Backbone as JSON, one array per atom type, in Angstrom:
{
  "sequence": "XXXXXXXXXXXXXXXXXXXXXXXXXXXXXXXXXXXXXXXXXXXXXXXXXXXXXXXXXXXXXXXXXXXXXXXXXXXXXXXXXXXXXXXXXXXXXXXXXXXXXXXXXXXXXXXXXXXXXXXXXXXXXXXXXXXXXXXXXXXXXXXXXXXXXXXXXX",
  "N": [[0.82, -1.19, 0.0], [1.92, 1.28, 0.85], [3.9, 1.56, -1.11], [2.38, 1.95, -3.43], [1.1, 4.38, -2.83], [3.31, 6.16, -2.6], [4.4, 5.92, -5.19], [2.25, 6.94, -6.68], [2.21, 9.58, -5.71], [4.73, 10.56, -6.63], [4.33, 10.31, -9.41], [2.22, 12.12, -9.74], [3.51, 14.52, -9.06], [5.4, 14.69, -11.13], [3.7, 14.77, -13.36], [2.16, 17.17, -12.9], [4.15, 19.14, -12.89], [5.2, 18.91, -15.48], [3.04, 19.72, -17.03], [2.85, 22.39, -16.24], [5.13, 23.5, -17.41], [4.88, 22.97, -20.09], [3.71, 24.71, -22.08], [5.26, 27.08, -22.15], [7.92, 26.66, -22.79], [11.08, 26.04, -24.49], [13.34, 23.93, -26.29], [16.63, 23.86, -25.16], [18.91, 22.39, -25.47], [20.86, 19.36, -25.01], [21.58, 17.39, -22.18], [23.97, 15.21, -21.14], [24.81, 12.75, -18.91], [27.12, 10.96, -16.84], [26.96, 8.93, -14.11], [28.52, 8.04, -11.1], [28.8, 4.7, -9.79], [27.16, 3.22, -6.91], [25.89, 2.79, -3.54], [22.61, 2.65, -2.29], [21.45, 4.01, 0.66], [19.08, 3.37, 2.08], [17.55, 5.71, 3.17], [18.93, 7.77, 1.99], [21.2, 8.83, -0.59], [24.24, 9.61, -2.34], [25.94, 10.63, -5.18], [28.7, 11.21, -7.35], [28.94, 12.99, -10.48], [29.54, 13.5, -14.02], [28.91, 15.69, -16.67], [27.92, 16.46, -20.04], [26.96, 19.23, -21.89], [25.19, 19.78, -24.72], [24.51, 21.9, -27.39], [23.02, 23.28, -30.31], [25.22, 24.78, -32.64], [27.15, 25.61, -30.79], [30.06, 25.12, -28.68], [30.61, 22.05, -26.91], [29.83, 21.92, -23.49], [31.31, 21.12, -20.36], [30.29, 19.82, -17.28], [30.61, 19.2, -13.78], [29.48, 17.47, -10.86], [27.04, 16.56, -8.37], [24.61, 14.14, -7.49], [21.94, 13.79, -5.35], [19.83, 11.85, -3.29], [16.87, 11.7, -1.35], [14.86, 9.74, 0.45], [13.2, 6.69, -0.28], [15.67, 4.52, -1.11], [17.11, 1.83, -2.04], [19.61, -0.56, -2.4], [22.14, -1.25, -4.96], [24.01, 0.3, -7.59], [25.78, 0.12, -10.67], [27.88, 2.17, -12.74], [25.85, 4.78, -14.02], [23.97, 6.05, -16.77], [22.53, 9.05, -17.81], [20.24, 10.84, -19.8], [19.07, 14.01, -20.59], [16.69, 16.27, -21.99], [17.16, 19.7, -22.19], [15.2, 22.24, -21.07], [13.95, 25.57, -21.41], [12.55, 28.83, -20.69], [10.82, 30.34, -23.41], [12.57, 32.71, -25.28], [14.54, 33.09, -23.38], [17.95, 33.62, -23.13], [20.53, 31.34, -23.57], [23.5, 31.12, -22.01], [27.1, 30.51, -21.87], [27.97, 28.22, -19.34], [25.53, 28.43, -18.11], [23.95, 26.37, -17.06], [24.95, 25.76, -14.59], [24.38, 25.31, -11.14], [21.76, 24.57, -8.75], [19.42, 21.95, -8.85], [16.17, 20.7, -8.21], [13.8, 18.11, -7.41], [11.98, 15.16, -8.27], [12.51, 11.6, -8.36], [12.39, 8.29, -9.76], [13.24, 4.88, -9.87], [14.03, 1.56, -11.01], [15.85, -1.39, -10.8], [16.91, -4.5, -11.84], [19.33, -6.29, -12.49], [19.4, -5.05, -15.29], [18.25, -1.73, -15.57], [15.83, 1.0, -15.5], [15.04, 4.51, -15.22], [13.34, 7.52, -14.12], [13.39, 11.09, -14.02], [12.55, 14.27, -12.69], [13.55, 17.44, -12.72], [14.11, 20.8, -11.68], [15.68, 23.97, -12.02], [18.91, 25.45, -11.82], [20.85, 28.29, -13.06], [19.3, 31.17, -11.97], [16.99, 29.69, -11.63], [15.95, 28.93, -14.09], [15.78, 26.72, -15.78], [14.6, 23.54, -16.91], [15.06, 20.15, -16.52], [14.33, 17.69, -18.71], [11.17, 16.29, -18.08], [10.79, 13.37, -17.97], [13.5, 11.76, -17.93], [15.86, 9.77, -19.8], [17.27, 6.96, -18.53], [19.78, 4.66, -17.97], [20.99, 1.76, -16.37], [22.91, -0.63, -14.45], [22.6, -3.19, -11.97], [21.18, -3.75, -8.71], [18.45, -2.35, -7.54], [16.06, -0.15, -6.04], [14.23, 2.77, -6.07], [12.52, 5.59, -4.9], [12.37, 8.91, -4.64], [12.99, 12.25, -3.33], [14.96, 14.46, -5.15], [18.13, 16.02, -5.53], [20.24, 17.92, -7.58], [23.42, 19.09, -8.28], [25.22, 21.19, -10.33], [28.38, 22.22, -11.53]],
  "CA": [[0.0, 0.0, 0.0], [2.81, 2.43, 0.9], [4.56, 1.65, -2.4], [1.42, 2.52, -4.37], [0.91, 5.77, -2.44], [4.52, 6.91, -2.96], [4.47, 5.94, -6.65], [1.21, 7.87, -7.13], [2.67, 10.92, -5.37], [5.79, 10.94, -7.56], [3.7, 10.47, -10.73], [1.46, 13.37, -9.71], [4.48, 15.62, -9.09], [5.96, 14.75, -12.47], [2.64, 15.2, -14.26], [1.8, 18.57, -12.71], [5.26, 19.99, -13.28], [5.36, 18.9, -16.92], [1.97, 20.54, -17.57], [3.17, 23.79, -15.97], [6.19, 23.97, -18.28], [4.65, 22.53, -21.46], [3.38, 25.76, -23.03], [6.15, 28.22, -22.15], [9.32, 26.26, -22.88], [11.72, 25.63, -25.73], [14.49, 23.07, -26.04], [17.9, 24.6, -25.18], [19.99, 21.46, -25.8], [20.79, 18.04, -24.38], [22.55, 17.16, -21.11], [24.32, 13.79, -21.08], [25.55, 12.6, -17.66], [27.58, 9.68, -16.33], [26.9, 8.97, -12.65], [29.28, 6.96, -10.48], [28.04, 3.66, -9.11], [27.13, 3.4, -5.46], [24.93, 2.05, -2.72], [21.54, 3.4, -1.67], [21.46, 3.76, 2.11], [17.67, 3.35, 2.46], [16.93, 7.03, 3.16], [19.74, 8.78, 1.31], [22.37, 8.43, -1.39], [24.95, 10.73, -2.95], [26.86, 10.12, -6.2], [29.32, 12.22, -8.22], [28.64, 12.83, -11.9], [30.14, 14.38, -15.02], [27.91, 15.9, -17.71], [28.22, 17.21, -21.25], [25.81, 19.96, -22.39], [25.34, 19.99, -26.15], [23.48, 22.7, -28.03], [23.33, 23.6, -31.71], [26.01, 25.97, -32.93], [28.03, 25.97, -29.68], [30.95, 24.07, -28.2], [30.09, 21.25, -25.81], [30.26, 22.36, -22.16], [31.44, 20.04, -19.38], [29.92, 20.14, -15.91], [30.76, 18.13, -12.79], [28.53, 17.74, -9.81], [26.61, 15.53, -7.45], [23.17, 13.9, -7.43], [21.62, 13.29, -4.01], [18.45, 11.4, -3.15], [16.35, 11.58, 0.01], [13.63, 8.96, 0.37], [13.47, 5.27, -0.37], [16.74, 4.21, -2.07], [17.65, 0.58, -1.53], [20.33, -1.39, -3.37], [23.39, -0.74, -5.49], [24.07, 0.42, -9.04], [27.06, 0.38, -11.33], [27.83, 3.47, -13.41], [24.55, 5.07, -14.64], [23.99, 7.1, -17.81], [21.25, 9.76, -17.87], [20.09, 11.82, -20.88], [17.97, 14.95, -20.4], [16.51, 17.45, -22.82], [17.18, 20.89, -21.34], [14.15, 23.16, -21.48], [13.99, 26.89, -20.79], [11.48, 29.7, -21.15], [11.08, 30.91, -24.73], [13.16, 34.05, -25.16], [15.67, 33.06, -22.44], [19.22, 33.4, -23.81], [21.36, 30.35, -22.88], [24.9, 31.52, -22.08], [28.05, 29.5, -21.39], [27.92, 28.01, -17.9], [24.2, 28.75, -17.6], [23.31, 25.26, -16.34], [25.51, 25.63, -13.24], [23.43, 25.63, -10.09], [21.1, 23.48, -8.05], [18.13, 21.51, -9.38], [15.46, 19.85, -7.26], [12.63, 17.45, -7.97], [11.68, 13.8, -7.84], [13.0, 10.55, -9.25], [11.98, 6.92, -9.48], [14.0, 3.93, -10.69], [14.01, 0.16, -10.6], [16.9, -2.13, -11.49], [17.15, -5.9, -11.51], [20.27, -6.56, -13.58], [19.37, -3.83, -16.11], [17.11, -0.96, -15.1], [15.47, 2.3, -16.05], [14.56, 5.47, -14.23], [12.83, 8.81, -14.57], [13.74, 12.19, -13.13], [12.0, 15.58, -12.98], [14.35, 18.4, -11.95], [13.98, 22.19, -12.1], [16.63, 24.83, -11.31], [19.98, 26.08, -12.58], [21.02, 29.71, -12.8], [18.02, 31.89, -11.9], [15.9, 28.7, -11.66], [15.38, 29.13, -15.43], [15.89, 25.53, -16.61], [13.95, 22.29, -16.52], [15.65, 18.97, -17.14], [13.18, 16.97, -19.25], [10.42, 15.59, -17.04], [11.1, 11.95, -17.85], [14.79, 11.52, -18.57], [16.2, 8.39, -20.13], [18.34, 6.56, -17.61], [20.1, 3.24, -18.04], [21.94, 1.37, -15.33], [22.93, -2.04, -14.07], [22.71, -3.4, -10.53], [19.98, -4.21, -8.03], [18.12, -1.09, -6.89], [14.71, 0.39, -6.11], [14.32, 4.1, -5.48], [11.54, 6.66, -5.1], [12.96, 9.88, -3.73], [13.21, 13.64, -3.69], [16.3, 14.46, -5.71], [18.83, 17.27, -5.73], [21.36, 17.82, -8.51], [24.24, 20.29, -8.3], [26.17, 21.24, -11.46], [29.34, 23.34, -11.47]],
  "C": [[0.86, 1.26, 0.0], [3.47, 2.66, -0.45], [3.65, 2.32, -3.43], [1.22, 4.0, -4.09], [2.1, 6.62, -2.86], [4.64, 7.01, -4.47], [3.45, 6.92, -7.22], [1.63, 9.31, -6.87], [3.73, 11.4, -6.34], [5.22, 11.17, -8.95], [2.92, 11.78, -10.8], [2.38, 14.58, -9.78], [5.03, 15.79, -10.49], [4.92, 15.26, -13.45], [2.3, 16.67, -14.12], [2.92, 19.51, -13.12], [5.4, 20.03, -14.79], [4.25, 19.71, -17.59], [2.29, 22.01, -17.39], [4.2, 24.34, -16.94], [5.92, 23.72, -19.76], [4.46, 23.67, -22.44], [4.46, 26.84, -23.18], [7.61, 27.87, -22.38], [9.76, 25.93, -24.29], [12.92, 24.76, -25.36], [15.77, 23.88, -26.2], [19.06, 23.7, -25.58], [19.77, 20.14, -25.09], [21.9, 17.93, -23.35], [22.74, 15.66, -20.96], [25.24, 13.57, -19.89], [25.92, 11.15, -17.38], [27.68, 9.81, -14.82], [27.68, 7.78, -12.1], [28.35, 5.93, -9.85], [28.04, 3.91, -7.61], [26.04, 2.57, -4.82], [23.9, 3.01, -2.17], [21.49, 3.02, -0.2], [20.08, 3.91, 2.71], [17.05, 4.75, 2.41], [17.72, 8.08, 2.39], [20.82, 8.13, 0.45], [22.96, 9.68, -2.02], [25.97, 10.16, -3.93], [27.4, 11.28, -7.03], [28.93, 11.93, -9.66], [29.43, 13.81, -12.74], [29.16, 14.47, -16.18], [28.48, 16.7, -18.88], [26.93, 17.88, -21.7], [26.06, 20.29, -23.85], [24.17, 20.82, -26.67], [23.95, 23.11, -29.41], [24.15, 24.87, -31.83], [26.96, 26.41, -31.83], [28.95, 24.8, -29.33], [30.28, 23.33, -27.04], [30.68, 21.76, -24.5], [30.31, 21.16, -21.23], [31.1, 20.56, -17.99], [30.26, 18.94, -15.03], [29.76, 18.45, -11.7], [28.2, 16.52, -8.98], [25.09, 15.4, -7.55], [22.89, 13.22, -6.09], [20.14, 12.95, -3.96], [18.1, 11.27, -1.68], [14.99, 10.91, -0.09], [14.0, 7.5, 0.35], [14.5, 5.02, -1.47], [17.49, 3.0, -1.54], [18.37, -0.15, -2.66], [21.64, -0.76, -3.81], [23.27, -0.64, -7.01], [25.51, 0.58, -9.47], [26.94, 1.79, -11.91], [26.48, 3.61, -14.14], [24.73, 6.15, -15.69], [22.59, 7.71, -17.88], [21.3, 10.78, -19.01], [18.87, 12.69, -20.58], [17.9, 15.9, -21.58], [16.5, 18.61, -21.84], [16.17, 21.86, -21.9], [14.31, 24.48, -20.74], [12.84, 27.72, -21.34], [11.82, 30.25, -22.53], [11.56, 32.35, -24.53], [14.33, 34.11, -24.19], [16.96, 32.75, -23.21], [20.07, 32.44, -22.96], [22.82, 30.73, -23.09], [25.79, 30.38, -21.6], [27.99, 29.42, -19.87], [26.55, 28.2, -17.28], [23.54, 27.62, -16.82], [23.87, 25.06, -14.94], [24.46, 26.06, -12.22], [22.83, 24.38, -9.49], [19.74, 23.23, -8.67], [17.48, 20.63, -8.33], [14.25, 19.23, -7.94], [12.45, 16.07, -7.42], [12.25, 12.81, -8.84], [12.46, 9.21, -8.8], [12.78, 6.01, -10.39], [13.86, 2.54, -10.12], [15.03, -0.58, -11.45], [16.97, -3.55, -10.95], [18.02, -6.42, -12.65], [20.41, -5.32, -14.43], [18.13, -3.06, -15.69], [16.94, 0.35, -15.79], [15.02, 3.21, -14.93], [14.04, 6.72, -14.88], [13.13, 9.87, -13.54], [13.05, 13.46, -13.6], [12.75, 16.56, -12.11], [14.22, 19.79, -12.55], [15.02, 23.0, -11.34], [17.64, 25.45, -12.24], [20.09, 27.55, -12.24], [19.67, 30.4, -12.94], [16.81, 30.97, -11.96], [15.18, 28.73, -13.01], [15.34, 27.88, -16.29], [15.14, 24.34, -16.01], [14.69, 21.18, -17.24], [14.48, 18.04, -17.44], [12.48, 16.12, -18.2], [10.7, 14.1, -16.91], [12.37, 11.67, -18.62], [14.95, 10.05, -18.9], [17.39, 8.03, -19.27], [18.54, 5.07, -17.73], [21.15, 2.9, -17.02], [21.9, -0.13, -15.13], [23.11, -2.14, -12.56], [21.45, -4.01, -9.97], [19.54, -3.04, -7.15], [16.64, -0.79, -7.06], [14.74, 1.73, -5.4], [13.13, 4.95, -5.87], [11.95, 7.74, -4.11], [12.83, 11.3, -4.25], [14.67, 13.72, -4.09], [16.84, 15.87, -5.83], [20.03, 17.03, -6.63], [22.11, 19.14, -8.47], [25.21, 20.18, -9.45], [27.08, 22.45, -11.26], [30.28, 23.26, -12.64]]
}
């Protein structure tokens, strides 16, 4: 019963946030991240990551950072790869280093050998960026996670 309630809550958060941003956003580029493997410690986990931000007509930017989860996070994962579309308000000029900052939101993932996950994160400089509501995430390991998530890029 708890699992269903938490899953419903995360789905509602993702759905309401994606509706709020659907009409006023444009695609700014793609953020491709490699996350270190690690162990979920039931209520929290923290993993370092390295990301590449690619946008048309510009050099690729490299960011480093950390992704932290607070909630149910049980198990272990090997290196994880996450792909996000980066969305911003139409008319917002994307400058070099603009994605640096803190993002917050929710995530859910399940892994039994090979797994998938989804993440909804909003933030960055001036809280002007949304990382695609349902990112593509591939990983290997044994893990189950539904959590509030924080991502810091520098």
